[in-house]
C-alpha positions, 0 to 999 in steps of 0.5 A: 497865449492859450485859452480854455473854456472848461464848460465845453462838452467833449471839448467842443459843444456849448452846454444848454445852460449857456444858451439864451433863455429863448432856447429850451432849457437855456439859462444864459449862463456866461461861460468861464474862460481861462488863459495862460502863457500871457506875454510880458507887458500885458496890462489888460485883456479884452474878450469876445464871443462871436458867432462866425456862422455865415447866417449870423454875420459876426453876431456878438454874444459877449465883448468885455474890455478892461479886464485887469492884466493880473487876472487869468480868467473870468468866472462862470455866471460873471456877466451882469453881476457887478461883484462877479465881474473883474474890477474895472471890466466893461461889458459892451452891448451884444448883438441882441441889444443887451449889455453883457453876455447873450448866449447862443440862440441860432435859428432852428434848422440853420445847423451848428453854429461856431462860437469863437471865444477870443482873449486879447492881451493888451499893452494898455490898462484901459480902452476908452470906449463906452458900453454901446460901442460896436464890434468894429469900434472895439476891434479898431481901438484894441488893434494897436495894443494887441500883444497876443490873442488866443482862441477857443471855439465851441458849437451849438445848434437847435 
């Protein structure tokens, strides 16, 4: 499976529009993600964007469950807009405490942070969790159903 994030500048930098509103010119626009080469038997997808910088300690920027297995992507600006999100998709609370996408907002002077975008192809149509589930709960629930994963990373700093 392969994952592509079309908004990454030069293929590796998140644009400022994707940054959280606390960042100068940040608009908190959730990025588009596209995936290909999906394994047979895929019934749904989950996706995550996690800050892997040591200071961030696996900060969750976005986690989505129950994306229909027929889809091959999620549109830009989809987070938080019911009509824009895939039918049945469930956005989980991020580490900022909000439901849905929370863009990059690394502490000033902490250097470039790497944001790991991952899509998980799952053998189950629905993962029975609620919007206030933790990253650990999400990963534990999907782990036995993962058929394949794909990752794309981008960086951002202020």
